[in-house]
TORKOL-4160 file (C-alpha; in steps of 0.2 Angstrom, whole numbers, padded with zeros to 4 digits, m for minus):
398
<pt num="1" X="m0395" Y="0145" Z="m0233"/>
<pt num="2" X="m0412" Y="0139" Z="m0228"/>
<pt num="3" X="m0428" Y="0148" Z="m0233"/>
<pt num="4" X="m0442" Y="0152" Z="m0222"/>
<pt num="5" X="m0456" Y="0139" Z="m0223"/>
<pt num="6" X="m0470" Y="0150" Z="m0227"/>
<pt num="7" X="m0483" Y="0137" Z="m0224"/>
<pt num="8" X="m0477" Y="0133" Z="m0206"/>
<pt num="9" X="m0475" Y="0152" Z="m0203"/>
<pt num="10" X="m0492" Y="0156" Z="m0208"/>
<pt num="11" X="m0500" Y="0142" Z="m0198"/>
<pt num="12" X="m0491" Y="0148" Z="m0182"/>
<pt num="13" X="m0495" Y="0166" Z="m0186"/>
<pt num="14" X="m0514" Y="0163" Z="m0188"/>
<pt num="15" X="m0515" Y="0151" Z="m0174"/>
<pt num="16" X="m0507" Y="0163" Z="m0161"/>
<pt num="17" X="m0517" Y="0177" Z="m0169"/>
<pt num="18" X="m0534" Y="0168" Z="m0167"/>
<pt num="19" X="m0530" Y="0162" Z="m0149"/>
<pt num="20" X="m0524" Y="0179" Z="m0143"/>
<pt num="21" X="m0538" Y="0188" Z="m0151"/>
<pt num="22" X="m0550" Y="0176" Z="m0142"/>
<pt num="23" X="m0542" Y="0179" Z="m0125"/>
<pt num="24" X="m0542" Y="0198" Z="m0128"/>
<pt num="25" X="m0560" Y="0197" Z="m0131"/>
<pt num="26" X="m0563" Y="0190" Z="m0114"/>
<pt num="27" X="m0550" Y="0197" Z="m0102"/>
<pt num="28" X="m0556" Y="0215" Z="m0101"/>
<pt num="29" X="m0573" Y="0208" Z="m0097"/>
<pt num="30" X="m0567" Y="0197" Z="m0083"/>
<pt num="31" X="m0567" Y="0210" Z="m0069"/>
<pt num="32" X="m0585" Y="0214" Z="m0071"/>
<pt num="33" X="m0590" Y="0196" Z="m0073"/>
<pt num="34" X="m0580" Y="0192" Z="m0056"/>
<pt num="35" X="m0588" Y="0207" Z="m0048"/>
<pt num="36" X="m0606" Y="0201" Z="m0053"/>
<pt num="37" X="m0601" Y="0185" Z="m0044"/>
<pt num="38" X="m0597" Y="0194" Z="m0028"/>
<pt num="39" X="m0578" Y="0196" Z="m0030"/>
<pt num="40" X="m0570" Y="0210" Z="m0021"/>
<pt num="41" X="m0553" Y="0219" Z="m0026"/>
<pt num="42" X="m0542" Y="0205" Z="m0018"/>
<pt num="43" X="m0551" Y="0191" Z="m0027"/>
<pt num="44" X="m0551" Y="0200" Z="m0044"/>
<pt num="45" X="m0532" Y="0202" Z="m0041"/>
<pt num="46" X="m0531" Y="0183" Z="m0037"/>
<pt num="47" X="m0541" Y="0179" Z="m0053"/>
<pt num="48" X="m0528" Y="0189" Z="m0064"/>
<pt num="49" X="m0513" Y="0183" Z="m0053"/>
<pt num="50" X="m0517" Y="0165" Z="m0055"/>
<pt num="51" X="m0514" Y="0166" Z="m0074"/>
<pt num="52" X="m0498" Y="0174" Z="m0072"/>
<pt num="53" X="m0492" Y="0163" Z="m0058"/>
<pt num="54" X="m0495" Y="0146" Z="m0067"/>
<pt num="55" X="m0487" Y="0152" Z="m0083"/>
<pt num="56" X="m0472" Y="0161" Z="m0075"/>
<pt num="57" X="m0465" Y="0145" Z="m0068"/>
<pt num="58" X="m0471" Y="0133" Z="m0081"/>
<pt num="59" X="m0465" Y="0142" Z="m0097"/>
<pt num="60" X="m0447" Y="0137" Z="m0095"/>
<pt num="61" X="m0452" Y="0119" Z="m0091"/>
<pt num="62" X="m0463" Y="0117" Z="m0107"/>
<pt num="63" X="m0450" Y="0126" Z="m0117"/>
<pt num="64" X="m0437" Y="0114" Z="m0112"/>
<pt num="65" X="m0449" Y="0099" Z="m0115"/>
<pt num="66" X="m0452" Y="0105" Z="m0132"/>
<pt num="67" X="m0433" Y="0104" Z="m0136"/>
<pt num="68" X="m0433" Y="0086" Z="m0131"/>
<pt num="69" X="m0450" Y="0080" Z="m0137"/>
<pt num="70" X="m0455" Y="0092" Z="m0151"/>
<pt num="71" X="m0465" Y="0108" Z="m0153"/>
<pt num="72" X="m0481" Y="0102" Z="m0161"/>
<pt num="73" X="m0488" Y="0091" Z="m0147"/>
<pt num="74" X="m0487" Y="0106" Z="m0134"/>
<pt num="75" X="m0494" Y="0119" Z="m0146"/>
<pt num="76" X="m0510" Y="0109" Z="m0151"/>
<pt num="77" X="m0512" Y="0104" Z="m0132"/>
<pt num="78" X="m0511" Y="0122" Z="m0127"/>
<pt num="79" X="m0523" Y="0128" Z="m0140"/>
<pt num="80" X="m0536" Y="0114" Z="m0135"/>
<pt num="81" X="m0534" Y="0119" Z="m0117"/>
<pt num="82" X="m0539" Y="0137" Z="m0122"/>
<pt num="83" X="m0555" Y="0130" Z="m0130"/>
<pt num="84" X="m0559" Y="0120" Z="m0114"/>
<pt num="85" X="m0556" Y="0135" Z="m0103"/>
<pt num="86" X="m0569" Y="0145" Z="m0113"/>
<pt num="87" X="m0582" Y="0132" Z="m0109"/>
<pt num="88" X="m0577" Y="0132" Z="m0091"/>
<pt num="89" X="m0579" Y="0150" Z="m0090"/>
<pt num="90" X="m0597" Y="0148" Z="m0097"/>
<pt num="91" X="m0601" Y="0135" Z="m0083"/>
<pt num="92" X="m0592" Y="0144" Z="m0068"/>
<pt num="93" X="m0603" Y="0150" Z="m0054"/>
<pt num="94" X="m0592" Y="0155" Z="m0040"/>
<pt num="95" X="m0575" Y="0165" Z="m0037"/>
<pt num="96" X="m0565" Y="0150" Z="m0032"/>
<pt num="97" X="m0569" Y="0141" Z="m0049"/>
<pt num="98" X="m0564" Y="0157" Z="m0059"/>
<pt num="99" X="m0547" Y="0157" Z="m0050"/>
<pt num="100" X="m0544" Y="0139" Z="m0054"/>
<pt num="101" X="m0550" Y="0141" Z="m0072"/>
<pt num="102" X="m0537" Y="0156" Z="m0074"/>
<pt num="103" X="m0524" Y="0145" Z="m0067"/>
<pt num="104" X="m0527" Y="0132" Z="m0080"/>
<pt num="105" X="m0528" Y="0145" Z="m0093"/>
<pt num="106" X="m0510" Y="0150" Z="m0088"/>
<pt num="107" X="m0504" Y="0132" Z="m0090"/>
<pt num="108" X="m0512" Y="0132" Z="m0108"/>
<pt num="109" X="m0502" Y="0148" Z="m0111"/>
<pt num="110" X="m0486" Y="0141" Z="m0104"/>
<pt num="111" X="m0488" Y="0126" Z="m0116"/>
<pt num="112" X="m0491" Y="0137" Z="m0131"/>
<pt num="113" X="m0482" Y="0154" Z="m0131"/>
<pt num="114" X="m0464" Y="0150" Z="m0129"/>
<pt num="115" X="m0465" Y="0134" Z="m0140"/>
<pt num="116" X="m0473" Y="0143" Z="m0154"/>
<pt num="117" X="m0460" Y="0157" Z="m0153"/>
<pt num="118" X="m0446" Y="0143" Z="m0153"/>
<pt num="119" X="m0454" Y="0135" Z="m0168"/>
<pt num="120" X="m0453" Y="0151" Z="m0177"/>
<pt num="121" X="m0435" Y="0153" Z="m0172"/>
<pt num="122" X="m0432" Y="0135" Z="m0179"/>
<pt num="123" X="m0438" Y="0140" Z="m0196"/>
<pt num="124" X="m0430" Y="0157" Z="m0196"/>
<pt num="125" X="m0417" Y="0160" Z="m0210"/>
<pt num="126" X="m0399" Y="0165" Z="m0204"/>
<pt num="127" X="m0397" Y="0184" Z="m0206"/>
<pt num="128" X="m0416" Y="0187" Z="m0205"/>
<pt num="129" X="m0419" Y="0184" Z="m0187"/>
<pt num="130" X="m0426" Y="0202" Z="m0183"/>
<pt num="131" X="m0437" Y="0203" Z="m0198"/>
<pt num="132" X="m0445" Y="0186" Z="m0196"/>
<pt num="133" X="m0448" Y="0188" Z="m0177"/>
<pt num="134" X="m0454" Y="0206" Z="m0180"/>
<pt num="135" X="m0467" Y="0200" Z="m0193"/>
<pt num="136" X="m0472" Y="0186" Z="m0182"/>
<pt num="137" X="m0475" Y="0197" Z="m0167"/>
<pt num="138" X="m0488" Y="0207" Z="m0177"/>
<pt num="139" X="m0499" Y="0192" Z="m0173"/>
<pt num="140" X="m0497" Y="0195" Z="m0155"/>
<pt num="141" X="m0499" Y="0213" Z="m0155"/>
<pt num="142" X="m0513" Y="0213" Z="m0167"/>
<pt num="143" X="m0523" Y="0200" Z="m0156"/>
<pt num="144" X="m0520" Y="0211" Z="m0141"/>
<pt num="145" X="m0526" Y="0226" Z="m0150"/>
<pt num="146" X="m0542" Y="0219" Z="m0159"/>
<pt num="147" X="m0548" Y="0207" Z="m0145"/>
<pt num="148" X="m0553" Y="0220" Z="m0132"/>
<pt num="149" X="m0562" Y="0230" Z="m0146"/>
<pt num="150" X="m0572" Y="0215" Z="m0152"/>
<pt num="151" X="m0575" Y="0209" Z="m0134"/>
<pt num="152" X="m0584" Y="0226" Z="m0130"/>
<pt num="153" X="m0594" Y="0225" Z="m0145"/>
<pt num="154" X="m0600" Y="0207" Z="m0143"/>
<pt num="155" X="m0604" Y="0210" Z="m0124"/>
<pt num="156" X="m0614" Y="0226" Z="m0128"/>
<pt num="157" X="m0624" Y="0218" Z="m0143"/>
<pt num="158" X="m0626" Y="0200" Z="m0136"/>
<pt num="159" X="m0619" Y="0193" Z="m0119"/>
<pt num="160" X="m0604" Y="0188" Z="m0109"/>
<pt num="161" X="m0607" Y="0170" Z="m0113"/>
<pt num="162" X="m0606" Y="0174" Z="m0132"/>
<pt num="163" X="m0589" Y="0182" Z="m0129"/>
<pt num="164" X="m0583" Y="0166" Z="m0120"/>
<pt num="165" X="m0590" Y="0156" Z="m0135"/>
<pt num="166" X="m0580" Y="0167" Z="m0147"/>
<pt num="167" X="m0564" Y="0164" Z="m0137"/>
<pt num="168" X="m0567" Y="0145" Z="m0138"/>
<pt num="169" X="m0571" Y="0146" Z="m0157"/>
<pt num="170" X="m0555" Y="0156" Z="m0161"/>
<pt num="171" X="m0545" Y="0144" Z="m0150"/>
<pt num="172" X="m0552" Y="0129" Z="m0160"/>
<pt num="173" X="m0548" Y="0138" Z="m0176"/>
<pt num="174" X="m0529" Y="0139" Z="m0170"/>
<pt num="175" X="m0530" Y="0121" Z="m0164"/>
<pt num="176" X="m0536" Y="0114" Z="m0181"/>
<pt num="177" X="m0524" Y="0124" Z="m0191"/>
<pt num="178" X="m0510" Y="0117" Z="m0181"/>
<pt num="179" X="m0516" Y="0099" Z="m0181"/>
<pt num="180" X="m0518" Y="0099" Z="m0200"/>
<pt num="181" X="m0505" Y="0111" Z="m0207"/>
<pt num="182" X="m0490" Y="0109" Z="m0195"/>
<pt num="183" X="m0478" Y="0095" Z="m0199"/>
<pt num="184" X="m0479" Y="0080" Z="m0188"/>
<pt num="185" X="m0466" Y="0080" Z="m0174"/>
<pt num="186" X="m0454" Y="0068" Z="m0182"/>
<pt num="187" X="m0454" Y="0079" Z="m0198"/>
<pt num="188" X="m0451" Y="0095" Z="m0188"/>
<pt num="189" X="m0436" Y="0104" Z="m0197"/>
<pt num="190" X="m0426" Y="0106" Z="m0181"/>
<pt num="191" X="m0430" Y="0097" Z="m0164"/>
<pt num="192" X="m0416" Y="0097" Z="m0151"/>
<pt num="193" X="m0415" Y="0081" Z="m0142"/>
<pt num="194" X="m0398" Y="0082" Z="m0133"/>
<pt num="195" X="m0394" Y="0067" Z="m0121"/>
<pt num="196" X="m0387" Y="0080" Z="m0110"/>
<pt num="197" X="m0397" Y="0096" Z="m0112"/>
<pt num="198" X="m0390" Y="0113" Z="m0107"/>
<pt num="199" X="m0394" Y="0118" Z="m0089"/>
<pt num="200" X="m0404" Y="0133" Z="m0083"/>
<pt num="201" X="m0388" Y="0138" Z="m0073"/>
<pt num="202" X="m0378" Y="0138" Z="m0089"/>
<pt num="203" X="m0391" Y="0148" Z="m0099"/>
<pt num="204" X="m0393" Y="0161" Z="m0086"/>
<pt num="205" X="m0374" Y="0162" Z="m0083"/>
<pt num="206" X="m0372" Y="0168" Z="m0101"/>
<pt num="207" X="m0371" Y="0187" Z="m0102"/>
<pt num="208" X="m0382" Y="0189" Z="m0117"/>
<pt num="209" X="m0396" Y="0178" Z="m0111"/>
<pt num="210" X="m0396" Y="0185" Z="m0094"/>
<pt num="211" X="m0396" Y="0203" Z="m0101"/>
<pt num="212" X="m0410" Y="0199" Z="m0112"/>
<pt num="213" X="m0420" Y="0191" Z="m0098"/>
<pt num="214" X="m0418" Y="0206" Z="m0086"/>
<pt num="215" X="m0421" Y="0219" Z="m0100"/>
<pt num="216" X="m0437" Y="0210" Z="m0105"/>
<pt num="217" X="m0442" Y="0209" Z="m0087"/>
<pt num="218" X="m0440" Y="0228" Z="m0084"/>
<pt num="219" X="m0449" Y="0232" Z="m0100"/>
<pt num="220" X="m0464" Y="0221" Z="m0096"/>
<pt num="221" X="m0465" Y="0228" Z="m0078"/>
<pt num="222" X="m0467" Y="0245" Z="m0086"/>
<pt num="223" X="m0481" Y="0239" Z="m0097"/>
<pt num="224" X="m0489" Y="0231" Z="m0082"/>
<pt num="225" X="m0488" Y="0248" Z="m0073"/>
<pt num="226" X="m0496" Y="0257" Z="m0087"/>
<pt num="227" X="m0510" Y="0245" Z="m0090"/>
<pt num="228" X="m0514" Y="0244" Z="m0071"/>
<pt num="229" X="m0512" Y="0262" Z="m0066"/>
<pt num="230" X="m0513" Y="0274" Z="m0081"/>
<pt num="231" X="m0532" Y="0271" Z="m0082"/>
<pt num="232" X="m0535" Y="0276" Z="m0064"/>
<pt num="233" X="m0523" Y="0291" Z="m0066"/>
<pt num="234" X="m0532" Y="0297" Z="m0081"/>
<pt num="235" X="m0549" Y="0295" Z="m0073"/>
<pt num="236" X="m0544" Y="0303" Z="m0056"/>
<pt num="237" X="m0534" Y="0317" Z="m0063"/>
<pt num="238" X="m0542" Y="0322" Z="m0079"/>
<pt num="239" X="m0559" Y="0313" Z="m0078"/>
<pt num="240" X="m0557" Y="0306" Z="m0095"/>
<pt num="241" X="m0571" Y="0295" Z="m0103"/>
<pt num="242" X="m0569" Y="0276" Z="m0104"/>
<pt num="243" X="m0567" Y="0277" Z="m0123"/>
<pt num="244" X="m0553" Y="0290" Z="m0121"/>
<pt num="245" X="m0544" Y="0279" Z="m0108"/>
<pt num="246" X="m0547" Y="0264" Z="m0120"/>
<pt num="247" X="m0538" Y="0273" Z="m0134"/>
<pt num="248" X="m0523" Y="0277" Z="m0122"/>
<pt num="249" X="m0521" Y="0259" Z="m0116"/>
<pt num="250" X="m0521" Y="0252" Z="m0134"/>
<pt num="251" X="m0509" Y="0265" Z="m0141"/>
<pt num="252" X="m0493" Y="0258" Z="m0135"/>
<pt num="253" X="m0498" Y="0240" Z="m0141"/>
<pt num="254" X="m0504" Y="0246" Z="m0158"/>
<pt num="255" X="m0489" Y="0257" Z="m0161"/>
<pt num="256" X="m0476" Y="0244" Z="m0156"/>
<pt num="257" X="m0485" Y="0231" Z="m0166"/>
<pt num="258" X="m0485" Y="0242" Z="m0182"/>
<pt num="259" X="m0466" Y="0245" Z="m0182"/>
<pt num="260" X="m0461" Y="0228" Z="m0177"/>
<pt num="261" X="m0458" Y="0222" Z="m0194"/>
<pt num="262" X="m0448" Y="0237" Z="m0201"/>
<pt num="263" X="m0438" Y="0238" Z="m0185"/>
<pt num="264" X="m0435" Y="0219" Z="m0186"/>
<pt num="265" X="m0428" Y="0222" Z="m0204"/>
<pt num="266" X="m0417" Y="0236" Z="m0197"/>
<pt num="267" X="m0410" Y="0225" Z="m0183"/>
<pt num="268" X="m0404" Y="0212" Z="m0196"/>
<pt num="269" X="m0393" Y="0226" Z="m0203"/>
<pt num="270" X="m0389" Y="0237" Z="m0188"/>
<pt num="271" X="m0381" Y="0234" Z="m0170"/>
<pt num="272" X="m0395" Y="0224" Z="m0161"/>
<pt num="273" X="m0388" Y="0227" Z="m0144"/>
<pt num="274" X="m0388" Y="0246" Z="m0147"/>
<pt num="275" X="m0406" Y="0245" Z="m0154"/>
<pt num="276" X="m0411" Y="0237" Z="m0138"/>
<pt num="277" X="m0403" Y="0250" Z="m0127"/>
<pt num="278" X="m0410" Y="0264" Z="m0138"/>
<pt num="279" X="m0427" Y="0257" Z="m0137"/>
<pt num="280" X="m0426" Y="0255" Z="m0118"/>
<pt num="281" X="m0421" Y="0273" Z="m0116"/>
<pt num="282" X="m0435" Y="0279" Z="m0127"/>
<pt num="283" X="m0448" Y="0268" Z="m0117"/>
<pt num="284" X="m0440" Y="0274" Z="m0100"/>
<pt num="285" X="m0442" Y="0292" Z="m0104"/>
<pt num="286" X="m0459" Y="0290" Z="m0111"/>
<pt num="287" X="m0466" Y="0281" Z="m0095"/>
<pt num="288" X="m0457" Y="0295" Z="m0084"/>
<pt num="289" X="m0466" Y="0308" Z="m0094"/>
<pt num="290" X="m0483" Y="0301" Z="m0090"/>
<pt num="291" X="m0481" Y="0306" Z="m0072"/>
<pt num="292" X="m0479" Y="0324" Z="m0078"/>
<pt num="293" X="m0495" Y="0324" Z="m0089"/>
<pt num="294" X="m0506" Y="0339" Z="m0088"/>
<pt num="295" X="m0520" Y="0333" Z="m0100"/>
<pt num="296" X="m0525" Y="0319" Z="m0112"/>
<pt num="297" X="m0513" Y="0324" Z="m0126"/>
<pt num="298" X="m0498" Y="0322" Z="m0114"/>
<pt num="299" X="m0504" Y="0305" Z="m0110"/>
<pt num="300" X="m0507" Y="0302" Z="m0129"/>
<pt num="301" X="m0489" Y="0306" Z="m0134"/>
<pt num="302" X="m0482" Y="0297" Z="m0119"/>
<pt num="303" X="m0490" Y="0281" Z="m0124"/>
<pt num="304" X="m0485" Y="0284" Z="m0142"/>
<pt num="305" X="m0466" Y="0285" Z="m0138"/>
<pt num="306" X="m0468" Y="0270" Z="m0126"/>
<pt num="307" X="m0474" Y="0260" Z="m0140"/>
<pt num="308" X="m0460" Y="0267" Z="m0151"/>
<pt num="309" X="m0447" Y="0262" Z="m0138"/>
<pt num="310" X="m0454" Y="0244" Z="m0137"/>
<pt num="311" X="m0456" Y="0242" Z="m0155"/>
<pt num="312" X="m0437" Y="0247" Z="m0157"/>
<pt num="313" X="m0430" Y="0236" Z="m0144"/>
<pt num="314" X="m0441" Y="0220" Z="m0144"/>
<pt num="315" X="m0437" Y="0214" Z="m0162"/>
<pt num="316" X="m0419" Y="0215" Z="m0159"/>
<pt num="317" X="m0421" Y="0207" Z="m0142"/>
<pt num="318" X="m0430" Y="0192" Z="m0150"/>
<pt num="319" X="m0417" Y="0191" Z="m0164"/>
<pt num="320" X="m0403" Y="0189" Z="m0152"/>
<pt num="321" X="m0413" Y="0176" Z="m0142"/>
<pt num="322" X="m0415" Y="0166" Z="m0158"/>
<pt num="323" X="m0397" Y="0167" Z="m0162"/>
<pt num="324" X="m0393" Y="0161" Z="m0144"/>
<pt num="325" X="m0406" Y="0147" Z="m0146"/>
<pt num="326" X="m0398" Y="0141" Z="m0161"/>
<pt num="327" X="m0381" Y="0142" Z="m0154"/>
<pt num="328" X="m0384" Y="0132" Z="m0138"/>
<pt num="329" X="m0396" Y="0120" Z="m0147"/>
<pt num="330" X="m0410" Y="0124" Z="m0134"/>
<pt num="331" X="m0422" Y="0136" Z="m0143"/>
<pt num="332" X="m0437" Y="0131" Z="m0133"/>
<pt num="333" X="m0427" Y="0133" Z="m0116"/>
<pt num="334" X="m0421" Y="0151" Z="m0122"/>
<pt num="335" X="m0439" Y="0156" Z="m0127"/>
<pt num="336" X="m0446" Y="0149" Z="m0111"/>
<pt num="337" X="m0434" Y="0160" Z="m0101"/>
<pt num="338" X="m0439" Y="0175" Z="m0112"/>
<pt num="339" X="m0458" Y="0172" Z="m0109"/>
<pt num="340" X="m0454" Y="0169" Z="m0090"/>
<pt num="341" X="m0446" Y="0186" Z="m0089"/>
<pt num="342" X="m0462" Y="0193" Z="m0098"/>
<pt num="343" X="m0474" Y="0185" Z="m0086"/>
<pt num="344" X="m0464" Y="0189" Z="m0071"/>
<pt num="345" X="m0462" Y="0207" Z="m0076"/>
<pt num="346" X="m0481" Y="0209" Z="m0078"/>
<pt num="347" X="m0484" Y="0202" Z="m0061"/>
<pt num="348" X="m0470" Y="0212" Z="m0052"/>
<pt num="349" X="m0474" Y="0228" Z="m0060"/>
<pt num="350" X="m0492" Y="0227" Z="m0054"/>
<pt num="351" X="m0487" Y="0223" Z="m0037"/>
<pt num="352" X="m0473" Y="0236" Z="m0035"/>
<pt num="353" X="m0484" Y="0249" Z="m0043"/>
<pt num="354" X="m0498" Y="0245" Z="m0031"/>
<pt num="355" X="m0487" Y="0247" Z="m0016"/>
<pt num="356" X="m0481" Y="0264" Z="m0023"/>
<pt num="357" X="m0498" Y="0270" Z="m0025"/>
<pt num="358" X="m0503" Y="0265" Z="m0007"/>
<pt num="359" X="m0488" Y="0272" Z="0001"/>
<pt num="360" X="m0486" Y="0288" Z="m0009"/>
<pt num="361" X="m0496" Y="0295" Z="m0024"/>
<pt num="362" X="m0502" Y="0288" Z="m0040"/>
<pt num="363" X="m0491" Y="0299" Z="m0050"/>
<pt num="364" X="m0475" Y="0291" Z="m0042"/>
<pt num="365" X="m0479" Y="0275" Z="m0050"/>
<pt num="366" X="m0472" Y="0281" Z="m0067"/>
<pt num="367" X="m0455" Y="0286" Z="m0060"/>
<pt num="368" X="m0454" Y="0269" Z="m0052"/>
<pt num="369" X="m0457" Y="0262" Z="m0070"/>
<pt num="370" X="m0443" Y="0273" Z="m0077"/>
<pt num="371" X="m0431" Y="0267" Z="m0063"/>
<pt num="372" X="m0435" Y="0249" Z="m0066"/>
<pt num="373" X="m0432" Y="0252" Z="m0085"/>
<pt num="374" X="m0415" Y="0261" Z="m0081"/>
<pt num="375" X="m0409" Y="0246" Z="m0071"/>
<pt num="376" X="m0414" Y="0234" Z="m0085"/>
<pt num="377" X="m0404" Y="0245" Z="m0098"/>
<pt num="378" X="m0389" Y="0246" Z="m0086"/>
<pt num="379" X="m0389" Y="0227" Z="m0082"/>
<pt num="380" X="m0392" Y="0222" Z="m0101"/>
<pt num="381" X="m0377" Y="0234" Z="m0106"/>
<pt num="382" X="m0366" Y="0227" Z="m0092"/>
<pt num="383" X="m0370" Y="0208" Z="m0096"/>
<pt num="384" X="m0372" Y="0209" Z="m0115"/>
<pt num="385" X="m0355" Y="0217" Z="m0118"/>
<pt num="386" X="m0345" Y="0206" Z="m0106"/>
<pt num="387" X="m0333" Y="0193" Z="m0113"/>
<pt num="388" X="m0344" Y="0178" Z="m0119"/>
<pt num="389" X="m0340" Y="0160" Z="m0116"/>
<pt num="390" X="m0346" Y="0146" Z="m0128"/>
<pt num="391" X="m0360" Y="0137" Z="m0120"/>
<pt num="392" X="m0361" Y="0118" Z="m0122"/>
<pt num="393" X="m0374" Y="0105" Z="m0115"/>
<pt num="394" X="m0370" Y="0097" Z="m0099"/>
<pt num="395" X="m0360" Y="0081" Z="m0102"/>
<pt num="396" X="m0355" Y="0087" Z="m0119"/>
<pt num="397" X="m0338" Y="0082" Z="m0117"/>
<pt num="398" X="m0343" Y="0064" Z="m0114"/>
């Protein structure tokens, strides 16, 4: 049985932690920056939507490409792109340029995120998929938690350009770590170069893969609804301070990140499909409870339980994705689909939530999230427990 390559794991862990922390420093400050350049609500939405748009459709492509050409070239290219994006932010002077920069940042993310996760999947020992992916995802949730806090401090004490510079510096740290400490492409432990690679249709026809895809889509749509509309709900209904709202927004991410490793450990020993369903039920109930909130503490506990639900489901989900990636010899393609579901869910949740707010009342956005989660759980259950067929690359019989 292979052992986890700790050097490669640590390099990937700190590379993604540095880059996501850098992005987290900047993203919460972008709306103010765009507003100061004269952007209205629509243009601010386009600035954020451009990032999601480019990476949603390119993640599967780059994941598949990494199966054929290797992981390292795409990882280092994506990290370097993030560094150049930081410089571009500092030089931007109009809204159209900002939208273009965010579109390019999405391309960098598409090159990096699914491929790094695929690389982690490559080096994961059999039987430890949940623990390994749970430990690795601490880097993602840690960066998302720490970045905004650091960004606010830097912007208050120094300037916005200093925040952009910090993003660039951290991206370069990840770039150099990957250049010097990741094995060269020809030395990668597992690089899939099938003459007849498995098709997208074959992957999505697989019950487990399509179930995982739709569950992750539903869960991230709920995250998007909470991040987009809970701050407005807390401000308009309870007049909470910015710091209190900031605590609420970060709670779900923080709690989920803290329990990823132990839940990953448990998922290696328990029924992973049932853990995903249980986590989805907890998350769905939590987002539904936000619409009934009467004060800060109701929102506080709702976010706590939403984080617990995600922290229960996601390590098991990614462990199953790793198993499928190994089975079909297309780890990058499978991870690309998982991250496409994530990005598409974030985009869809914000758009559907906005329509619900405009048509009804802001409190109705939370039952919408619960309904989306319920559909995701049902589809996952139906697809993941149906009879599975063995997937083979197209042309395999040749």
